[in-house]
C-alpha positions as protocol buffer text, in pm:
chain_id: "A"
residue {
  index: 1
  type: MET
  ca { x: -486 y: -300 z: 3310 }
}
residue {
  index: 2
  type: SER
  ca { x: -113 y: -466 z: 3268 }
}
residue {
  index: 3
  type: LYS
  ca { x: -258 y: -631 z: 2930 }
}
residue {
  index: 4
  type: ILE
  ca { x: -371 y: -277 z: 2805 }
}
residue {
  index: 5
  type: VAL
  ca { x: -6 y: -123 z: 2901 }
}
residue {
  index: 6
  type: CYS
  ca { x: 172 y: -431 z: 2751 }
}
residue {
  index: 7
  type: PHE
  ca { x: -11 y: -421 z: 2419 }
}
residue {
  index: 8
  type: ALA
  ca { x: 43 y: -18 z: 2391 }
}
residue {
  index: 9
  type: THR
  ca { x: 416 y: -81 z: 2463 }
}
residue {
  index: 10
  type: CYS
  ca { x: 387 y: -348 z: 2179 }
}
residue {
  index: 11
  type: CYS
  ca { x: 222 y: -99 z: 1924 }
}
residue {
  index: 12
  type: LEU
  ca { x: 467 y: 174 z: 2041 }
}
residue {
  index: 13
  type: CYS
  ca { x: 761 y: -48 z: 1996 }
}
residue {
  index: 14
  type: PHE
  ca { x: 619 y: -161 z: 1632 }
}
residue {
  index: 15
  type: ALA
  ca { x: 527 y: 186 z: 1529 }
}
residue {
  index: 16
  type: LEU
  ca { x: 880 y: 293 z: 1648 }
}
residue {
  index: 17
  type: ALA
  ca { x: 1065 y: 10 z: 1452 }
}
residue {
  index: 18
  type: LEU
  ca { x: 845 y: 126 z: 1126 }
}
residue {
  index: 19
  type: GLY
  ca { x: 910 y: 469 z: 1152 }
}
residue {
  index: 20
  type: ALA
  ca { x: 1307 y: 374 z: 1181 }
}
residue {
  index: 21
  type: GLN
  ca { x: 1311 y: 245 z: 860 }
}
residue {
  index: 22
  type: THR
  ca { x: 1472 y: 461 z: 580 }
}
residue {
  index: 23
  type: PRO
  ca { x: 1378 y: 441 z: 209 }
}
residue {
  index: 24
  type: GLU
  ca { x: 1623 y: 301 z: -33 }
}
residue {
  index: 25
  type: PRO
  ca { x: 1769 y: 545 z: -297 }
}
residue {
  index: 26
  type: THR
  ca { x: 1576 y: 494 z: -621 }
}
residue {
  index: 27
  type: THR
  ca { x: 1869 y: 365 z: -800 }
}
residue {
  index: 28
  type: THR
  ca { x: 1886 y: 64 z: -611 }
}
residue {
  index: 29
  type: SER
  ca { x: 1658 y: -189 z: -586 }
}
residue {
  index: 30
  type: VAL
  ca { x: 1592 y: -535 z: -422 }
}
residue {
  index: 31
  type: GLU
  ca { x: 1623 y: -788 z: -727 }
}
residue {
  index: 32
  type: MET
  ca { x: 1443 y: -1058 z: -520 }
}
residue {
  index: 33
  type: ALA
  ca { x: 1160 y: -813 z: -404 }
}
residue {
  index: 34
  type: ASP
  ca { x: 1115 y: -694 z: -780 }
}
residue {
  index: 35
  type: THR
  ca { x: 1067 y: -1073 z: -900 }
}
residue {
  index: 36
  type: LEU
  ca { x: 823 y: -1159 z: -630 }
}
residue {
  index: 37
  type: ARG
  ca { x: 629 y: -839 z: -719 }
}
residue {
  index: 38
  type: GLN
  ca { x: 628 y: -906 z: -1060 }
}
residue {
  index: 39
  type: SER
  ca { x: 496 y: -1267 z: -1037 }
}
residue {
  index: 40
  type: GLY
  ca { x: 242 y: -1183 z: -783 }
}
residue {
  index: 41
  type: LYS
  ca { x: 427 y: -1403 z: -520 }
}
residue {
  index: 42
  type: ILE
  ca { x: 465 y: -1133 z: -295 }
}
residue {
  index: 43
  type: TYR
  ca { x: 107 y: -1152 z: -171 }
}
residue {
  index: 44
  type: VAL
  ca { x: 197 y: -1548 z: -57 }
}
residue {
  index: 45
  type: VAL
  ca { x: 477 y: -1427 z: 131 }
}
residue {
  index: 46
  type: VAL
  ca { x: 284 y: -1159 z: 322 }
}
residue {
  index: 47
  type: ALA
  ca { x: -2 y: -1407 z: 365 }
}
residue {
  index: 48
  type: SER
  ca { x: 240 y: -1653 z: 523 }
}
residue {
  index: 49
  type: VAL
  ca { x: 411 y: -1381 z: 721 }
}
residue {
  index: 50
  type: ALA
  ca { x: 95 y: -1285 z: 867 }
}
residue {
  index: 51
  type: ILE
  ca { x: -43 y: -1619 z: 929 }
}
residue {
  index: 52
  type: ILE
  ca { x: 253 y: -1723 z: 1129 }
}
residue {
  index: 53
  type: PHE
  ca { x: 256 y: -1386 z: 1318 }
}
residue {
  index: 54
  type: ILE
  ca { x: -150 y: -1434 z: 1414 }
}
residue {
  index: 55
  type: GLY
  ca { x: -64 y: -1793 z: 1533 }
}
residue {
  index: 56
  type: ILE
  ca { x: 214 y: -1674 z: 1761 }
}
residue {
  index: 57
  type: VAL
  ca { x: 2 y: -1407 z: 1872 }
}
residue {
  index: 58
  type: LEU
  ca { x: -261 y: -1657 z: 1965 }
}
residue {
  index: 59
  type: PHE
  ca { x: -28 y: -1859 z: 2128 }
}
residue {
  index: 60
  type: LEU
  ca { x: 93 y: -1639 z: 2353 }
}
residue {
  index: 61
  type: PHE
  ca { x: -258 y: -1505 z: 2437 }
}
residue {
  index: 62
  type: ARG
  ca { x: -381 y: -1881 z: 2538 }
}
residue {
  index: 63
  type: LEU
  ca { x: -61 y: -1940 z: 2715 }
}
residue {
  index: 64
  type: GLU
  ca { x: -115 y: -1614 z: 2920 }
}
residue {
  index: 65
  type: ARG
  ca { x: -468 y: -1734 z: 3005 }
}
residue {
  index: 66
  type: ARG
  ca { x: -345 y: -2090 z: 3122 }
}
residue {
  index: 67
  type: ILE
  ca { x: -73 y: -1908 z: 3353 }
}
residue {
  index: 68
  type: GLN
  ca { x: -335 y: -1711 z: 3503 }
}
residue {
  index: 69
  type: GLN
  ca { x: -542 y: -1971 z: 3598 }
}
residue {
  index: 70
  type: LEU
  ca { x: -228 y: -2159 z: 3766 }
}
residue {
  index: 71
  type: GLU
  ca { x: -184 y: -1853 z: 3947 }
}
residue {
  index: 72
  type: ARG
  ca { x: -512 y: -1807 z: 4102 }
}
residue {
  index: 73
  type: PRO
  ca { x: -547 y: -1884 z: 4445 }
}
residue {
  index: 74
  type: SER
  ca { x: -778 y: -2186 z: 4479 }
}
């Protein structure tokens, strides 16, 4: 049950963080982001961030399982 609560809390925090982002005015643009979009390298950046995020999540799940095994009474 605590995993479900933890997961729901993480999802809620992530959703709130996304909602807190304000759109930038159309007159100002980020030069680096525009360059990456034009050259198609933004997908490499997004893929790299996704792989790192997935790796961290998998590491935390494995760590949680190991800790639970250590906490079990033998």
